[in-house]
N, C-alpha and C positions, 0 to 999 in steps of 0.2 A: 850399656844402655841399649835397650831393644826398641826399635820402631814398632808402634802399634800396628797390628795387622787388621785386615778387614773383619776377621772373626771377633775382634774386640768391639767394633762398632755394631756388628750384626746381632745385638742382644737387646734386652729390655732397656728402654731409654732411661728409666730411673736408675738402673744399675750403672749404666755408662756415665750418666751425669755425676754420680757419686765417685766413681772410680777414676774419672779424669782429674780430680783434685790432687794436687801435688805432682802431677806429670808435667813434662816440659814441652811446650809448643815451640817448634823451630820454624823460622821463616828464613829462606835463603834467597838473597838477591845478589846477582853478579858474583856468585860463589862465596859470598860472605853470609854466614849464619847469624841470626839473632835469636836468643832463647828467652822464653818467658815461662815462669812457673804459674800454672793455672790454680787460682785460689777461689773462684766463684763460678757456678754454672746454674743454668735453669733448664728443665726438661719441657718439651712440647710434643704432644702426641695427637696427631690429627684425628684419629678415629673417635676420640672422646673429649677433646680439649678445644673449647671455643676460643682460646687464646692463640691457637695454632693457625698459621696462615692457610693451611690445607685442611681445616676442620671439615669433617664429614666428606673427606676425599675430594675437596674442591681443587680442581686443576686449572691453573691459569699460567700465563707466560711467566709470571713472578714465582709461582709455587712449583713449577715443573721440577726444579732441582731437589725438592723434598721427596720426590718419588724415585730419585737416583739410587744407585747401589750404596750400601752403608760404607762410610768412610769417604764421603764426598763433602766438600765445603759448600755450604749454602750461605751466600753473602747477599744482603739486601740493604737498601737505604731507608732510613726512617727520618721523618721531619725534613726530608729533602736535603739533609746535610750529614748525617751520621751513618756509617756502615756498621753492620752487625755480623759477626762470624758465628756460624752454627756448624755442627758436625752432624751429618745425616746418619741416623741409626736404624736399627731393626732391619727387616727384609726389604728388598727392592720393591717399589710400588706400595709400601706401607709408610705414609708420610709421618715422619717423626724425626726430631733432631734435638741436639743439646746446644743451647746458646752459651757462649763464653762471655761471662759478665765482667770478670776482673782477673788480674794477675800481677806478677811482680818480676822485675828483671832478675835473671839468674846470676849475672856477673856485672862488674863495673863497666866492662866494655859494652855489654848489652844495654846497660842503663844509659851509657853515653850515646850510643846509636839511636836509641828510642827517644831520648830527650831532645836530640837535634830534630828528629822527625816530628815530635809533638810540639816543641816550643822554640825551635831554632836556636837553642842554647845548650851549653854543657850542663851536667848535673849540678856543678858548683854554682852556676848562674841562675838556677831555678829559684823562684820565690817559695816561701813557705806554702802558699796556696797551690802553686804548681806541683810541688813535691807531694802534698797531701792528696791531690787529685790526679796523680800521674797516670795510673792504669786502673782506676776504680770505676770503670764503665765500659760497656761493649764498644762504643764509638771511639773512646780513647785508646782502647786496646788495638782496634783496627788501624787507627792513625799511626800508632807507635810501630806497627808491623808493616806499614804501607800496604794494607789490604783494602781493595775496593771491589765494586761489582765486576771488575775485570777478572778477578780470581774466582768468581762464582762458578761452581761446577768443577773446580780443581780437585783432583784426587789427593787424599791425605796419605796415600800409599806411595806417592812419588817423592821427588827430592826438593821441591820448592816450598812445600808446607806440609809438616808432619808432626806427630807427637811421639815422644820417647818416654819409656818407663825407666826412671832412674832408681827405682826400688823404694821410693818413699811410700809409706802406708800411714796416712794421717790417723792419729789416735782419737781425735775428736772432730766430728763433722756437724756443723750447725745446719738446721733445716727450718725453712720458713716459707711463707707465701711468696709468689713471684712479684716482681716490681713492674708497675706501669701498665697493668692490663685490666683497668677498671671496667672496661666494656664487656668482659668475658663471662658475665653472669656467674653461674656456680663455679666455674673454673678459677675465678679469682681466689678462692679459698684452697685450691689444691696446694699441698705442701711440697712443691717441686723445685724450690730453690735450695741449693747446697753451697756452703762456703766454709772456709777455714778461719 
């Protein structure tokens, strides 16, 4: 299993968004790794995309991380309660990123760790609703991996949060419009959501 390098992220955002599918996101806390298989992503490209926080190169305290080197974690809060994890892509100072929308636990031990973080119970104690909605949203994914704005700006090239290529090459990738960006005018229709 090879950790993704900066060269992986320093490419076209749409390519990175597709190629992240099937890869494993690793979160290490106190020396204990938790692994999640990435199953859904969305691309955001500031130079053309009204759904991107840094559309038209808008720099604010919140968006500054989008201008960081490729392979940086951009984590922000939505609705005052949910964190969203993005991977900065393309060249430094070119605001673009891939939002991680969903995933699934790689092993039973990963599932156990994440279910305690999400619901304060074991997988066996989860309700049908909890199991169905375990990791199918960006905020749920962040809670399961204990990611908050504290990790905003973290390098994906380090040892606390990173992605590994386990050799999976998805045979079929679904493409659709992105979710929850009704305000984004023509960008609403960009087919920039990718999922397994």
